[in-house]
N, CA, C and O of each residue as an XYZ file, in Angstrom:
636
protein
N     -34.598     49.279    -18.618
C     -33.232     48.243    -17.784
C     -34.089     47.679    -16.703
O     -35.104     48.195    -16.236
N     -33.371     46.204    -16.271
C     -33.895     46.871    -14.802
C     -32.123     46.089    -13.792
O     -31.030     45.665    -14.169
N     -32.696     46.259    -12.684
C     -31.176     46.171    -11.606
C     -31.775     45.328    -11.242
O     -32.966     45.015    -11.248
N     -30.169     44.614    -10.624
C     -30.569     43.360    -10.039
C     -30.260     44.039     -8.269
O     -29.635     44.976     -7.771
N     -31.351     42.606     -7.672
C     -31.052     43.471     -5.867
C     -30.201     43.482     -5.136
O     -30.411     42.851     -4.101
N     -29.398     43.893     -5.219
C     -28.008     43.481     -3.813
C     -28.284     42.932     -2.605
O     -27.346     42.506     -1.932
N     -29.687     42.843     -2.102
C     -29.699     41.665     -1.526
C     -29.357     40.412     -1.325
O     -28.710     39.767     -0.500
N     -30.211     40.153     -2.701
C     -30.398     38.797     -3.242
C     -29.009     38.461     -3.819
O     -28.667     37.292     -3.995
N     -28.233     39.490     -4.104
C     -26.882     39.150     -5.068
C     -26.494     38.845     -2.976
O     -26.647     37.839     -2.283
N     -26.137     39.816     -2.737
C     -25.201     38.813     -0.890
C     -25.125     37.267     -0.522
O     -24.270     36.438     -0.211
N     -26.900     37.366     -0.791
C     -27.313     36.245     -0.189
C     -26.855     34.871     -0.842
O     -26.635     33.810     -0.259
N     -26.752     35.208     -2.450
C     -25.984     33.956     -3.176
C     -25.147     33.737     -2.732
O     -24.960     32.772     -1.992
N     -24.142     34.807     -3.130
C     -22.559     34.670     -2.813
C     -22.704     34.371     -0.882
O     -21.571     34.426     -0.405
N     -23.197     34.243     -0.383
C     -22.654     33.956      0.802
C     -23.031     32.261      0.809
O     -22.154     31.397      0.790
N     -24.534     31.964      0.841
C     -25.105     30.664      0.015
C     -23.527     30.183     -0.348
O     -22.655     30.230      0.520
N     -23.216     29.655     -1.891
C     -22.446     30.193     -2.368
C     -21.201     29.657     -1.464
O     -20.647     28.562     -1.565
N     -20.976     30.461     -0.772
C     -19.591     30.103      0.682
C     -19.923     29.064      1.259
O     -19.204     28.068      1.346
N     -20.830     29.154      1.630
C     -21.471     28.527      2.579
C     -21.601     26.698      2.418
O     -21.166     25.876      3.225
N     -22.043     26.529      1.637
C     -22.215     25.590      0.469
C     -20.732     24.863      0.174
O     -20.516     23.664      0.349
N     -19.813     25.787     -0.284
C     -18.047     25.246     -0.884
C     -17.328     24.562      0.906
O     -16.881     23.507      1.357
N     -17.617     25.970      1.384
C     -17.204     25.556      3.178
C     -17.886     24.223      4.042
O     -17.234     24.013      5.065
N     -18.459     23.754      3.955
C     -19.244     22.536      4.095
C     -18.265     21.614      2.748
O     -17.561     20.647      3.038
N     -18.358     21.961      1.806
C     -18.090     20.147      1.759
C     -16.220     20.157      1.141
O     -15.496     19.188      0.910
N     -15.919     21.634      1.028
C     -14.439     21.091      1.948
C     -14.393     20.895      3.333
O     -13.758     19.844      3.417
N     -14.607     21.169      4.220
C     -14.717     20.844      4.957
C     -14.407     19.719      5.502
O     -13.384     19.279      6.026
N     -15.658     19.232      5.258
C     -16.118     17.708      5.284
C     -15.339     16.505      4.614
O     -15.312     15.362      5.070
N     -14.352     17.187      2.801
C     -12.954     16.659      2.480
C     -12.655     16.294      3.375
O     -12.695     15.213      3.964
N     -12.092     17.850      3.655
C     -10.547     17.636      4.960
C     -10.478     16.714      5.406
O      -9.768     15.775      5.047
N     -11.878     16.811      7.128
C     -12.207     15.043      7.582
C     -12.364     14.044      7.697
O     -12.301     13.289      8.667
N     -12.711     13.862      6.179
C     -12.303     12.303      5.645
C     -11.523     11.879      5.036
O     -11.498     10.756      4.533
N     -10.535     12.937      4.961
C      -9.282     12.455      4.000
C      -8.380     12.636      6.080
O      -8.692     11.548      6.565
N      -7.825     13.178      6.853
C      -7.090     13.160      7.965
C      -8.017     12.057      8.647
O      -7.440     11.440      9.543
N      -9.115     11.746      8.446
C      -9.243     11.007     10.098
C      -8.165      9.474      9.131
O      -7.219      8.991      9.753
N      -8.497      8.931      7.698
C      -8.279      7.869      7.224
C      -6.835      8.154      6.978
O      -6.136      7.150      6.838
N      -6.379      9.048      6.915
C      -4.813      9.036      6.953
C      -3.877      8.455      7.517
O      -3.491      8.593      8.677
N      -3.165      7.234      6.040
C      -1.965      6.965      6.734
C      -1.185      6.899      6.543
O      -1.275      7.015      5.320
N      -0.155      6.772      6.743
C       1.974      7.135      5.825
C       2.365      5.911      5.332
O       2.089      5.078      6.196
N       3.073      5.177      3.995
C       3.011      4.249      2.940
C       4.543      4.622      3.262
O       4.951      5.561      2.579
N       5.204      4.235      3.904
C       6.545      3.901      3.975
C       6.997      2.839      3.944
O       6.232      1.880      4.044
N       8.819      2.578      3.751
C       9.180      2.020      3.437
C      10.145      1.079      4.504
O      10.454      1.856      5.408
N      10.727     -0.218      4.769
C      10.794     -0.540      5.752
C      12.157      0.191      6.404
O      12.376      0.283      7.612
N      12.906      0.622      5.474
C      13.988      1.938      5.720
C      13.281      3.020      6.664
O      13.491      3.074      7.875
N      12.530      3.765      6.060
C      12.556      4.975      5.890
C      11.684      4.978      7.253
O      11.710      6.102      7.756
N      10.984      4.129      7.935
C      10.161      3.730      9.283
C      11.303      3.179     10.411
O      11.169      3.168     11.634
N      12.346      2.773      9.697
C      14.124      1.650     11.061
C      14.483      2.989     10.656
O      13.840      2.828      9.619
N      14.944      4.213     10.527
C      15.084      4.817     10.622
C      14.569      6.208     10.678
O      15.157      7.030      9.976
N      13.576      6.602     11.391
C      12.666      7.165     12.331
C      11.668      6.872     13.377
O      10.709      7.606     13.615
N      11.985      5.541     14.117
C      10.835      5.040     14.908
C      10.276      6.118     15.111
O       9.336      6.760     14.641
N      10.996      6.207     15.874
C      10.229      7.273     17.217
C       9.070      8.163     16.267
O       8.065      8.464     16.910
N       9.085      8.540     15.073
C       8.623      9.495     14.766
C       6.807      8.764     14.480
O       5.654      9.196     14.469
N       7.425      7.619     14.313
C       6.017      6.506     13.420
C       5.312      5.290     15.271
O       4.375      4.507     15.431
N       6.193      5.706     16.007
C       5.182      4.574     16.851
C       4.107      6.004     17.336
O       4.114      7.234     17.296
N       3.091      4.661     17.875
C       1.971      4.632     17.405
C       1.193      4.536     16.686
O       0.232      3.770     16.755
N       1.420      5.221     15.925
C       0.653      5.901     14.661
C       0.243      4.824     13.871
O       1.196      4.066     14.054
N      -0.465      4.269     13.169
C      -1.400      4.057     12.096
C      -0.833      4.325     10.660
O      -1.124      5.469     10.308
N       0.162      3.369      9.353
C       1.236      3.442      8.689
C       1.055      1.699      7.448
O       0.754      0.514      7.303
N       1.304      2.338      7.184
C       1.552      1.071      5.855
C       2.955      1.310      5.885
O       3.509      2.407      5.827
N       3.780     -0.452      6.033
C       5.715     -1.233      5.466
C       5.215     -1.333      4.269
O       4.277     -2.065      3.952
N       5.767     -0.668      3.625
C       6.150     -1.920      2.161
C       7.394     -2.320      2.052
O       8.187     -1.427      2.351
N       8.100     -3.777      1.595
C       8.867     -3.796      2.006
C       9.010     -5.567      1.174
O       7.884     -5.627      0.679
N       9.481     -6.478      0.910
C       9.745     -8.357      0.924
C       9.682     -8.775      2.110
O       9.740     -8.119      3.151
N       9.522    -10.230      1.915
C       9.004    -10.778      3.501
C      10.449    -11.007      3.488
O      11.039    -10.849      2.420
N      11.237    -11.436      4.760
C      12.557    -11.655      4.657
C      12.193    -13.432      4.602
O      11.242    -13.968      5.169
N      13.182    -14.078      3.806
C      13.007    -15.465      3.368
C      13.952    -16.611      4.463
O      15.128    -16.957      4.354
N      13.385    -16.829      5.039
C      13.002    -18.255      5.901
C      12.212    -17.381      7.662
O      12.115    -17.745      8.834
N      11.989    -16.664      7.207
C      11.261    -15.512      8.627
C      10.337    -15.569      9.116
O      10.174    -15.174     10.271
N       9.008    -16.321      8.055
C       7.626    -16.747      8.322
C       7.156    -17.728      9.134
O       7.223    -18.821      8.570
N       6.624    -17.788     10.431
C       6.648    -18.478     11.796
C       4.901    -18.477     11.738
O       4.322    -17.430     11.449
N       4.399    -19.295     11.933
C       2.560    -19.559     11.883
C       2.993    -20.268     13.655
O       3.915    -21.071     13.800
N       2.292    -19.863     14.604
C       1.926    -20.774     15.963
C       1.175    -21.891     15.785
O       0.004    -21.863     15.408
N       1.934    -23.100     16.098
C       0.989    -24.690     15.152
C      -0.473    -24.560     15.393
O      -0.657    -24.529     16.610
N      -1.169    -24.504     14.979
C      -3.532    -25.170     15.028
C      -3.560    -23.358     15.242
O      -4.599    -22.859     15.676
N      -2.555    -22.602     14.962
C      -3.429    -20.604     14.898
C      -2.959    -20.657     13.968
O      -2.222    -21.486     13.435
N      -3.813    -18.719     13.368
C      -3.919    -17.818     12.225
C      -2.609    -17.419     13.465
O      -3.516    -16.834     14.057
N      -1.627    -17.246     14.181
C      -1.187    -16.507     14.600
C       0.060    -16.482     13.420
O      -0.051    -17.359     12.563
N       1.015    -15.735     13.319
C       1.903    -15.265     12.334
C       2.891    -14.625     12.824
O       2.657    -13.754     13.662
N       4.831    -15.027     12.241
C       5.429    -13.386     13.177
C       6.493    -14.177     11.439
O       6.651    -15.188     10.755
N       6.887    -12.779     11.599
C       7.605    -12.609     10.248
C       8.930    -11.254      9.437
O       8.630    -10.069      9.298
N       9.635    -11.559      9.228
C      10.329    -10.047      9.309
C      10.569     -9.475      7.447
O      11.254    -10.032      6.589
N       9.694     -8.158      7.314
C      10.088     -7.722      6.222
C      11.243     -6.788      6.299
O      11.827     -6.126      7.158
N      11.313     -7.023      5.040
C      12.349     -6.408      4.959
C      13.200     -5.054      3.818
O      13.070     -5.646      2.746
N      13.687     -4.156      3.571
C      14.072     -3.516      2.253
C      15.082     -3.756      1.447
O      16.176     -3.990      1.961
N      14.965     -3.752      0.243
C      16.110     -4.425     -0.723
C      16.816     -3.302     -2.254
O      16.403     -2.673     -3.228
N      17.635     -3.531     -1.802
C      18.165     -2.351     -3.136
C      17.412     -1.818     -3.776
O      16.465     -2.497     -4.174
N      17.454     -0.894     -4.028
C      18.384      0.609     -4.264
C      18.203      0.798     -2.932
O      19.155      1.225     -2.279
N      16.742      0.468     -2.183
C      16.855      1.226     -1.070
C      18.220      1.070     -0.169
O      19.213      0.806     -0.847
N      18.466      1.203      1.430
C      19.281      1.045      2.557
C      18.660      0.163      2.937
O      17.438      0.139      2.790
N      19.397     -0.886      3.580
C      19.227     -1.915      4.438
C      18.737     -2.018      5.362
O      19.500     -1.568      6.216
N      17.439     -2.520      6.002
C      16.989     -2.236      6.958
C      15.231     -3.300      7.332
O      14.258     -3.085      6.608
N      15.153     -4.249      8.392
C      13.839     -5.063      9.130
C      13.725     -4.424      9.815
O      14.301     -3.524     10.427
N      11.706     -5.596      9.623
C      11.035     -4.719     10.796
C      10.543     -6.559     11.072
O      10.415     -7.419     10.201
N      10.395     -6.672     12.245
C       9.549     -7.656     12.822
C       7.824     -7.197     12.741
O       7.580     -6.091     13.223
N       7.086     -7.684     12.383
C       5.713     -8.144     12.228
C       4.746     -9.403     12.469
O       4.763    -10.352     11.685
N       3.745     -9.361     13.796
C       2.913    -10.108     14.238
C       1.535    -10.322     13.416
O       1.114     -9.166     13.407
N       0.788    -10.923     12.875
C      -0.637    -10.737     12.178
C      -1.339    -12.136     12.586
O      -0.876    -13.275     12.647
N      -2.610    -11.630     12.838
C      -2.894    -12.921     13.413
C      -4.433    -12.512     11.940
O      -5.101    -11.489     11.784
N      -4.442    -13.549     11.337
C      -6.151    -14.223     10.056
C      -5.490    -14.122      9.656
O      -4.483    -13.471      9.936
N      -5.958    -15.245      8.060
C      -6.184    -15.647      6.809
C      -4.614    -14.797      6.089
O      -4.750    -13.724      5.501
N      -4.038    -15.065      6.154
C      -3.375    -14.515      4.829
C      -3.013    -15.089      3.316
O      -2.559    -16.163      2.921
N      -3.417    -13.898      2.670
C      -2.463    -14.676      1.363
C      -2.449    -15.434      0.692
O      -2.222    -16.235      1.599
N      -2.500    -16.502     -0.791
C      -2.118    -17.270     -1.198
C      -0.796    -16.881     -2.018
O       0.013    -17.782     -2.241
N      -0.570    -15.749     -2.417
C       0.687    -15.468     -2.188
C       1.830    -14.527     -1.512
O       2.720    -13.830     -1.999
N       1.539    -14.727     -0.563
C       2.388    -14.900      0.818
C       2.821    -15.696      1.226
O       2.104    -16.400      1.936
N       4.229    -16.075      1.039
C       5.337    -16.368      1.450
C       7.021    -16.046      1.610
O       7.360    -14.910      1.942
N       7.877    -16.924      1.399
C       9.113    -16.233      1.821
C       9.129    -15.203      0.177
O       8.460    -15.403     -0.836
N      10.035    -14.239      0.421
C      10.764    -13.348     -0.480
C       9.238    -12.459     -1.366
O       9.316    -11.917     -2.468
N       8.420    -12.513     -0.805
C       7.547    -12.355     -1.731
C       7.371    -10.318     -1.417
O       8.040     -9.866     -0.488
N       6.840     -9.725     -1.910
C       6.651     -8.507     -1.771
C       5.772     -7.443     -1.255
O       5.489     -6.551     -2.054
N       5.297     -7.376     -0.085
C       4.145     -6.936      0.843
C       4.062     -6.048      1.229
O       5.081     -5.435      1.546
N       2.842     -5.520      1.402
C       2.762     -3.975      1.704
C       1.537     -5.062      3.459
O       0.872     -6.090      3.585
N       2.033     -3.735      4.427
C       1.499     -4.356      6.193
C       1.249     -3.185      7.143
O       2.000     -2.400      7.722
N      -0.635     -3.418      7.076
C      -0.497     -1.993      7.536
C      -1.272     -2.306      9.023
O      -2.323     -2.865      9.337
N      -0.281     -1.705      9.686
C      -0.367     -2.467     11.152
C      -0.108     -0.710     12.037
O      -0.638      0.370     11.775
N       0.794     -1.035     12.982
C       0.742     -0.065     14.283
C       2.044     -0.537     14.667
O       2.314     -1.737     14.698
N       3.040      0.579     15.027
C       4.374      0.460     14.950
C       4.002     -0.182     16.739
O       2.836     -0.429     17.048
N       4.719     -0.301     17.365
C       5.058     -0.482     19.018
C       5.885      0.248     19.549
O       6.216      1.277     18.959
N       6.301      0.005     20.481
C       7.044      1.055     21.821
C       8.887     -0.104     21.687
O      10.043      0.135     22.037
N       8.509     -0.770     21.307
C       9.584     -2.435     20.825
C       9.958     -2.682     19.728
O      10.771     -3.566     19.460
N       9.231     -1.676     18.655
C       9.444     -1.462     17.204
C       9.170     -2.750     16.277
O       9.830     -3.315     15.404
N       8.132     -2.926     16.749
C       7.347     -4.199     15.939
C       6.069     -3.358     15.467
O       5.553     -2.348     15.945
N       5.714     -4.218     14.245
C       4.974     -4.335     14.009
C       3.379     -4.731     13.323
O       3.116     -5.263     12.245
N       2.290     -4.142     14.633
C       1.612     -5.260     14.771
C       0.617     -5.237     13.893
O      -0.254     -4.670     14.552
N       0.236     -5.425     13.042
C      -0.231     -5.534     11.487
C      -2.040     -5.770     12.104
O      -2.395     -6.253     13.179
N      -2.950     -5.202     10.911
C      -4.534     -5.310     11.097
C      -5.078     -6.105     10.580
O      -4.799     -6.376      9.413
N      -5.858     -6.634     11.129
C      -7.055     -7.732     10.783
C      -6.760     -6.885      8.945
O      -6.801     -5.674      8.730
N      -6.401     -8.321      7.582
C      -7.015     -8.458      6.768
C      -5.265     -6.780      6.214
O      -5.007     -6.373      5.081
N      -4.846     -6.522      7.022
C      -3.022     -5.794      6.676
C      -2.858     -6.340      6.054
O      -3.998     -6.360      5.590
N      -2.278     -7.045      5.392
C      -1.922     -7.909      4.513
C      -1.736     -7.490      3.387
O      -2.590     -6.607      3.459
N      -1.215     -7.343      2.099
C      -1.516     -7.325      0.611
C      -0.143     -7.634     -0.257
O       0.732     -6.809     -0.518
N      -0.173     -9.109     -0.660
C       1.447     -9.723     -1.668
C       0.703     -9.031     -2.740
O      -0.461     -8.904     -3.119
N       2.157     -8.555     -3.129
C       2.348     -8.856     -4.722
C       1.948     -9.903     -5.843
O       2.078    -11.008     -5.315
N       1.552    -10.043     -7.056
C       1.069    -10.714     -7.291
C       2.717    -11.615     -8.012
O       3.358    -10.851     -8.733
N       3.227    -12.778     -7.885
C       4.333    -13.767     -8.294
C       4.536    -12.971     -9.349
O       3.653    -12.221     -9.767
N       6.328    -13.104    -10.154
C       6.856    -12.422    -11.050
C       6.220    -13.299    -12.095
O       5.806    -12.629    -13.041
N       5.927    -15.160    -12.265
C       5.315    -15.871    -13.346
C       4.441    -14.121    -14.249
O       4.389    -13.748    -15.421
N       4.162    -13.802    -13.543
C       3.684    -12.057    -14.103
C       3.851    -11.500    -15.045
O       3.104    -11.405    -16.018
N       4.928    -11.031    -14.856
C       6.676    -10.507    -15.642
C       6.784    -10.625    -16.879
O       6.185    -11.484    -17.525
N       7.556     -9.782    -17.357
C       8.063    -10.141    -18.704
C       8.778    -11.375    -18.824
O       9.472    -11.817    -17.908
N       8.647    -11.875    -19.795
C      10.060    -13.125    -19.229
C      11.459    -12.684    -20.270
O      11.539    -13.538    -21.153
N      11.870    -12.287    -20.325
C      13.226    -12.166    -21.688
C      14.005    -13.076    -22.135
O      14.969    -12.680    -22.791
N      13.861    -14.354    -21.955
C      14.223    -15.311    -22.688
C      14.597    -15.068    -24.552
O      14.294    -14.201    -25.372
N      15.118    -15.901    -24.580
C      15.051    -15.474    -26.771
C      14.534    -16.582    -26.579
O      14.484    -17.428    -25.685
N      14.024    -16.365    -27.941
C      13.274    -17.463    -28.940
C      13.991    -17.638    -29.596
O      14.946    -16.890    -29.808
N      13.642    -19.280    -30.439
C      13.945    -19.350    -31.870
C      13.320    -18.730    -33.233
O      12.089    -18.737    -33.192
N      13.630    -18.425    -33.918
C      13.078    -17.392    -35.336
C      12.076    -17.938    -35.903
O      12.256    -18.938    -36.598
N      10.791    -17.390    -35.723
C       9.317    -17.544    -36.111
C       8.636    -18.812    -34.866
O       7.592    -19.432    -35.069
N       9.372    -18.949    -33.811
C       8.457    -19.219    -32.370
C       7.871    -17.332    -32.001
O       8.346    -16.210    -31.821
N       6.707    -17.971    -32.062
C       5.628    -16.707    -30.776
C       6.032    -16.684    -29.770
O       6.798    -17.635    -29.609
N       5.865    -15.577    -28.225
C       5.787    -16.019    -27.114
C       4.144    -16.945    -26.464
O       3.094    -17.161    -27.070
N       4.316    -17.094    -25.859
C       3.178    -17.598    -25.548
C       2.052    -17.038    -24.611
O       2.020    -16.666    -23.438
N       0.658    -17.189    -26.174
C      -0.363    -15.868    -25.520
C      -0.038    -15.592    -27.335
O      -0.341    -16.350    -28.257
N       0.392    -14.772    -27.382
C       0.821    -13.872    -28.791
C       1.042    -14.156    -30.382
O       2.088    -13.990    -31.010
N      -0.372    -14.690    -30.936
C      -0.106    -15.559    -32.443
C       0.919    -14.617    -33.364
O       1.215    -13.425    -33.438
N       1.271    -15.827    -34.000
C       2.585    -14.524    -34.703
C       1.532    -14.601    -36.144
O       0.649    -15.262    -36.690
N       2.538    -13.167    -36.280
C       1.905    -12.825    -37.933
C       2.339    -12.958    -39.176
O       3.484    -13.300    -39.469
N       1.090    -12.589    -40.283
C       2.208    -12.673    -41.334
C       2.425    -12.396    -42.389
O       1.611    -12.373    -43.311
N       3.647    -12.120    -42.435
C       4.001    -11.419    -43.837
C       3.272    -11.613    -45.036
O       2.788    -12.681    -45.410
N       3.209    -10.304    -45.732
C       3.347    -10.634    -46.876
C       4.031    -10.697    -47.667
O       5.076    -10.051    -47.744
N       3.254    -12.196    -49.172
C       3.678    -11.738    -49.855
C       4.797    -11.051    -51.067
O       4.398    -10.203    -51.865
Protein backbone atom coordinates (compact mmCIF):
# COMPACT_ATOMS: atom_id res chain seq x y z
CA UNK A 1 0.00 0.00 0.00
CA UNK A 2 1.31 3.43 -0.95
CA UNK A 3 0.86 6.57 1.09
CA UNK A 4 -0.07 9.89 -0.47
CA UNK A 5 2.38 12.76 -0.42
CA UNK A 6 0.93 15.36 1.99
CA UNK A 7 2.71 18.22 0.19
CA UNK A 8 1.11 17.28 -3.17
CA UNK A 9 -2.35 17.10 -1.56
CA UNK A 10 -1.96 20.60 -0.10
CA UNK A 11 -0.77 21.97 -3.45
CA UNK A 12 -3.86 20.52 -5.12
CA UNK A 13 -6.18 21.99 -2.49
CA UNK A 14 -4.53 25.41 -2.77
CA UNK A 15 -4.74 25.33 -6.59
CA UNK A 16 -8.47 24.48 -6.48
CA UNK A 17 -9.14 27.28 -3.98
CA UNK A 18 -7.18 29.84 -6.04
CA UNK A 19 -8.86 28.89 -9.33
CA UNK A 20 -12.31 28.79 -7.72
CA UNK A 21 -11.72 32.18 -6.08
CA UNK A 22 -10.53 33.71 -9.36
CA UNK A 23 -13.58 32.43 -11.27
CA UNK A 24 -15.94 33.60 -8.53
CA UNK A 25 -14.26 37.01 -8.42
CA UNK A 26 -14.57 37.44 -12.18
CA UNK A 27 -18.25 36.49 -12.11
CA UNK A 28 -18.95 38.90 -9.27
CA UNK A 29 -17.06 41.77 -10.93
CA UNK A 30 -18.83 41.27 -14.26
CA UNK A 31 -22.31 41.24 -12.72
CA UNK A 32 -21.77 44.20 -10.38
CA UNK A 33 -20.37 46.43 -13.14
CA UNK A 34 -23.33 45.76 -15.45
CA UNK A 35 -26.03 45.64 -12.80
CA UNK A 36 -28.98 47.90 -13.47
CA UNK A 37 -32.15 48.38 -11.55
CA UNK A 38 -35.38 47.20 -13.16
CA UNK A 39 -38.17 49.22 -11.61
CA UNK A 40 -41.72 50.29 -12.37
CA UNK A 41 -42.46 54.01 -12.75
CA UNK A 42 -44.23 54.21 -9.36
CA UNK A 43 -41.26 52.59 -7.60
CA UNK A 44 -38.83 55.08 -9.13
CA UNK A 45 -40.99 58.11 -8.36
CA UNK A 46 -41.62 56.94 -4.78
CA UNK A 47 -37.90 57.14 -3.98
CA UNK A 48 -36.29 59.34 -6.64
CA UNK A 49 -33.39 60.34 -4.38
CA UNK A 50 -32.09 56.78 -4.28
CA UNK A 51 -32.16 56.44 -8.10
CA UNK A 52 -30.71 59.80 -9.22
CA UNK A 53 -27.58 59.44 -11.31
CA UNK A 54 -27.88 55.66 -11.47
CA UNK A 55 -28.38 53.53 -14.53
CA UNK A 56 -31.78 51.88 -14.40
CA UNK A 57 -34.51 50.36 -16.49
CA UNK A 58 -37.99 51.79 -16.08
CA UNK A 59 -41.07 49.77 -17.01
CA UNK A 60 -44.41 51.37 -17.83
CA UNK A 61 -46.77 52.51 -20.58
CA UNK A 62 -46.38 55.50 -22.89
CA UNK A 63 -48.94 58.12 -21.85
CA UNK A 64 -51.49 58.65 -24.63
CA UNK A 65 -50.67 61.73 -26.68
CA UNK A 66 -47.42 62.48 -24.84
CA UNK A 67 -44.92 61.64 -27.60
CA UNK A 68 -43.24 64.81 -28.91
CA UNK A 69 -40.61 64.80 -31.65
CA UNK A 70 -38.47 67.82 -32.45
CA UNK A 71 -39.19 68.66 -36.09
CA UNK A 72 -36.63 67.17 -38.48
CA UNK A 73 -34.68 65.37 -35.71
CA UNK A 74 -34.64 62.08 -33.88
CA UNK A 75 -35.13 63.79 -30.51
CA UNK A 76 -38.15 62.58 -28.56
CA UNK A 77 -39.78 63.52 -25.29
CA UNK A 78 -42.58 61.38 -23.87
CA UNK A 79 -44.12 60.34 -20.59
CA UNK A 80 -44.20 56.86 -19.09
CA UNK A 81 -46.87 55.92 -16.57
CA UNK A 82 -47.62 53.04 -14.28
CA UNK A 83 -51.05 51.49 -14.60
CA UNK A 84 -53.31 49.60 -12.23
CA UNK A 85 -52.86 47.56 -10.15
CA UNK A 86 -49.72 49.63 -9.50
CA UNK A 87 -49.86 53.07 -7.88
CA UNK A 88 -50.34 55.93 -10.37
CA UNK A 89 -47.11 57.73 -11.30
CA UNK A 90 -45.60 59.42 -14.35
CA UNK A 91 -42.03 60.12 -15.42
CA UNK A 92 -40.82 62.25 -18.35
CA UNK A 93 -38.32 60.58 -20.65
CA UNK A 94 -36.03 62.07 -23.28
CA UNK A 95 -34.49 60.03 -26.07
CA UNK A 96 -32.38 60.66 -29.16
CA UNK A 97 -32.33 57.98 -31.84
CA UNK A 98 -34.51 55.60 -33.79
CA UNK A 99 -37.53 54.26 -31.94
CA UNK A 100 -38.93 50.74 -32.38
CA UNK A 101 -41.80 50.34 -34.87
CA UNK A 102 -44.21 49.45 -32.08
CA UNK A 103 -43.32 52.52 -29.97
CA UNK A 104 -46.55 54.55 -29.80
CA UNK A 105 -49.08 55.99 -27.36
CA UNK A 106 -50.24 53.35 -24.91
CA UNK A 107 -47.39 50.94 -25.73
CA UNK A 108 -45.81 48.97 -22.91
CA UNK A 109 -42.13 49.95 -22.77
CA UNK A 110 -38.91 49.48 -20.87
CA UNK A 111 -36.63 52.53 -21.09
CA UNK A 112 -32.99 52.17 -20.11
CA UNK A 113 -31.26 55.32 -18.92
CA UNK A 114 -30.23 57.65 -16.12
CA UNK A 115 -32.42 59.70 -13.78
CA UNK A 116 -31.45 63.38 -13.68
CA UNK A 117 -31.54 65.83 -10.77
CA UNK A 118 -34.89 67.17 -12.03
CA UNK A 119 -36.41 63.65 -12.21
CA UNK A 120 -36.27 63.18 -15.99
CA UNK A 121 -35.15 59.89 -17.47
CA UNK A 122 -32.45 60.42 -20.09
CA UNK A 123 -32.74 57.28 -22.20
CA UNK A 124 -29.52 55.70 -23.48
CA UNK A 125 -28.97 55.11 -27.22
CA UNK A 126 -30.97 52.04 -28.26
CA UNK A 127 -32.46 52.11 -24.77
CA UNK A 128 -36.14 51.75 -25.67
CA UNK A 129 -37.79 48.35 -25.83
CA UNK A 130 -41.48 48.21 -26.71
CA UNK A 131 -43.69 45.19 -26.18
CA UNK A 132 -45.35 43.63 -29.19
CA UNK A 133 -48.89 44.88 -29.72
CA UNK A 134 -51.83 43.00 -28.28
CA UNK A 135 -52.73 41.46 -31.65
CA UNK A 136 -50.58 38.52 -30.55
CA UNK A 137 -52.53 37.97 -27.36
CA UNK A 138 -55.45 35.57 -27.12
CA UNK A 139 -58.73 36.90 -28.45
CA UNK A 140 -61.73 36.14 -26.25
CA UNK A 141 -64.36 36.28 -28.97
CA UNK A 142 -67.09 33.66 -29.10
CA UNK A 143 -67.09 31.84 -32.43
CA UNK A 144 -70.05 30.04 -34.01
CA UNK A 145 -70.20 26.25 -33.52
CA UNK A 146 -67.88 24.41 -35.89
CA UNK A 147 -65.68 27.44 -36.62
CA UNK A 148 -62.06 27.21 -35.52
CA UNK A 149 -59.96 30.25 -34.59
CA UNK A 150 -57.61 31.49 -37.32
CA UNK A 151 -54.52 29.32 -37.65
CA UNK A 152 -56.13 26.29 -36.00
CA UNK A 153 -57.42 23.48 -38.15
CA UNK A 154 -60.65 21.81 -37.04
CA UNK A 155 -60.39 18.18 -36.05
CA UNK A 156 -62.60 15.49 -37.46
CA UNK A 157 -64.70 13.62 -34.99
CA UNK A 158 -64.87 9.85 -35.14
CA UNK A 159 -68.07 8.43 -36.75
